[in-house]
C-alpha positions as CSV (number, residue, x, y, z in Angstrom):
1,M,87.0,51.4,86.5
2,K,88.9,53.7,88.8
3,H,87.1,56.7,90.1
4,Y,88.7,59.9,91.3
5,A,86.5,62.3,93.2
6,Q,88.3,65.5,92.1
7,L,90.5,66.5,89.2
8,A,92.9,68.2,91.6
9,E,93.8,64.9,93.2
10,L,95.4,63.7,89.9
11,Q,98.2,66.3,90.4
12,A,99.8,64.0,93.0
13,L,99.5,61.0,90.6
14,V,102.0,62.1,87.9
15,G,104.0,59.1,86.8
16,Q,101.4,56.6,88.0
17,D,98.8,54.5,86.3
18,L,95.3,55.9,86.3
19,G,93.5,52.7,85.3
20,H,92.7,50.4,82.4
21,S,89.7,50.0,80.2
22,D,87.4,47.1,79.5
23,W,88.2,44.8,76.6
24,L,86.8,45.8,73.2
25,T,86.5,43.5,70.2
26,L,87.4,45.3,67.0
27,D,85.3,43.5,64.4
28,Q,85.2,43.8,60.6
29,A,81.9,45.8,60.7
30,R,83.7,48.6,62.6
31,I,86.6,48.5,60.2
32,D,84.3,48.8,57.3
33,Q,82.4,51.6,58.9
34,F,85.7,53.5,59.5
35,A,86.7,52.9,55.9
36,Q,83.3,54.3,54.7
37,A,83.6,57.3,57.0
38,T,87.2,58.2,55.9
39,G,87.3,57.0,52.3
40,D,90.2,54.7,53.1
41,H,89.2,51.4,51.4
42,Q,92.6,49.9,51.0
43,W,92.2,46.1,50.6
44,I,94.2,45.2,53.7
45,H,91.3,46.7,55.7
46,T,88.2,45.9,53.6
47,D,88.8,42.8,51.5
48,P,88.9,39.7,53.7
49,A,89.6,37.2,50.8
50,R,92.5,39.2,49.4
51,A,93.8,40.1,52.9
52,A,93.9,36.4,53.9
53,A,96.7,36.0,51.4
54,G,98.4,39.3,52.4
55,P,101.2,40.1,54.8
56,F,98.9,39.9,57.9
57,G,96.8,36.9,57.0
58,A,93.6,38.7,57.6
59,T,92.1,42.2,57.3
60,V,93.6,44.7,59.8
61,A,92.2,47.8,61.3
62,H,93.4,51.2,60.1
63,G,95.9,52.6,62.5
64,Y,93.8,55.8,62.9
65,L,90.8,53.6,63.7
66,T,92.8,52.1,66.6
67,L,93.8,55.6,67.7
68,S,90.2,56.9,67.4
69,L,89.0,54.3,69.9
70,L,90.9,56.1,72.7
71,P,87.8,58.1,73.8
72,L,85.8,54.9,74.2
73,L,88.6,53.2,76.0
74,F,89.2,56.2,78.3
75,E,85.5,56.1,79.1
76,S,85.7,52.7,80.8
77,G,89.3,53.2,82.1
78,F,88.8,55.9,84.7
79,A,86.4,58.7,85.7
80,I,86.9,62.0,87.4
81,D,83.7,62.8,89.2
82,D,83.9,66.6,89.3
83,V,84.9,67.0,85.6
84,R,82.0,68.5,83.7
85,M,83.7,68.7,80.3
86,G,86.8,67.5,78.5
87,V,88.3,68.4,75.2
88,N,91.1,66.8,73.1
89,Y,94.0,69.2,72.9
90,G,96.3,67.1,70.8
91,L,98.9,64.3,70.6
92,N,102.6,64.5,71.3
93,R,103.6,61.1,70.0
94,V,101.8,58.1,68.3
95,R,103.2,54.8,67.4
96,F,101.4,51.8,65.9
97,A,103.6,48.9,67.1
98,A,101.5,45.9,66.0
99,P,98.7,45.2,63.4
100,V,95.2,44.7,64.7
101,R,93.5,41.9,62.9
102,A,89.8,41.9,62.6
103,G,88.2,40.2,65.6
104,S,91.1,41.2,67.9
105,R,90.5,42.4,71.5
106,L,92.0,45.6,72.7
107,R,92.3,47.3,76.1
108,G,93.7,50.7,77.1
109,H,96.2,51.3,79.9
110,F,96.5,54.9,81.1
111,K,99.5,56.5,82.8
112,L,99.5,60.2,83.8
113,L,102.6,61.9,82.4
114,S,101.8,65.5,83.4
115,F,99.2,67.7,85.1
116,E,99.2,71.4,84.4
117,P,96.6,73.5,86.2
118,L,94.4,75.8,84.1
119,D,91.7,78.3,85.1
120,G,88.8,76.1,85.9
121,G,90.6,72.8,85.2
122,A,93.8,71.1,84.1
123,Q,95.7,70.0,81.1
124,L,96.5,66.3,81.3
125,T,99.1,64.4,79.3
126,V,98.4,60.7,79.4
127,Q,100.4,57.8,78.0
128,A,97.7,55.6,76.5
129,T,98.9,52.1,75.6
130,I,96.4,50.0,73.6
131,E,97.1,46.4,74.5
132,L,96.4,43.8,71.9
133,E,95.3,40.6,73.5
134,G,97.9,37.8,73.0
135,A,100.5,40.0,71.4
136,A,103.9,40.8,72.6
137,K,103.7,44.4,71.4
138,P,100.9,46.9,72.0
139,A,98.7,47.9,69.0
140,C,99.3,51.6,69.7
141,V,101.1,53.8,72.2
142,A,100.1,57.5,72.2
143,E,100.7,60.5,74.4
144,T,97.3,62.3,74.5
145,V,96.8,65.8,75.7
146,S,93.4,66.8,77.0
147,R,91.9,69.6,78.9
148,R,89.5,68.8,81.7
149,Y,87.2,71.4,83.2
150,V,85.4,71.3,86.6
């Protein structure tokens, strides 16, 4: 994991990679928990037998589950030591480029797109690419907007 001592030093890093996360295995139990939490029980996510004969050959994670893993991936990707609090501000763009089969491994790559100073902090726009191990395309690419406060 990359460490940055101060939020302010990221201003000079616009256009550069900030770090990448540890690998995370997305198992069927997590997919089922997400289905339970959201009420999205579509068979391609929750029925391994039926999904085996479906278009992906196995159950696949919900796209929004993949997206919702970003905070966890960010946590092991990089740290800014003087930040006391961060809040999600939104997303500019999200694409789900490849299906994530149950049991797949994911990793986040983070590139700083913009740094906008705020009173007591900064607004960061980060391109988050969720790599899917062994796949030609990423599972997800999203521009995240967050506010970090020192």
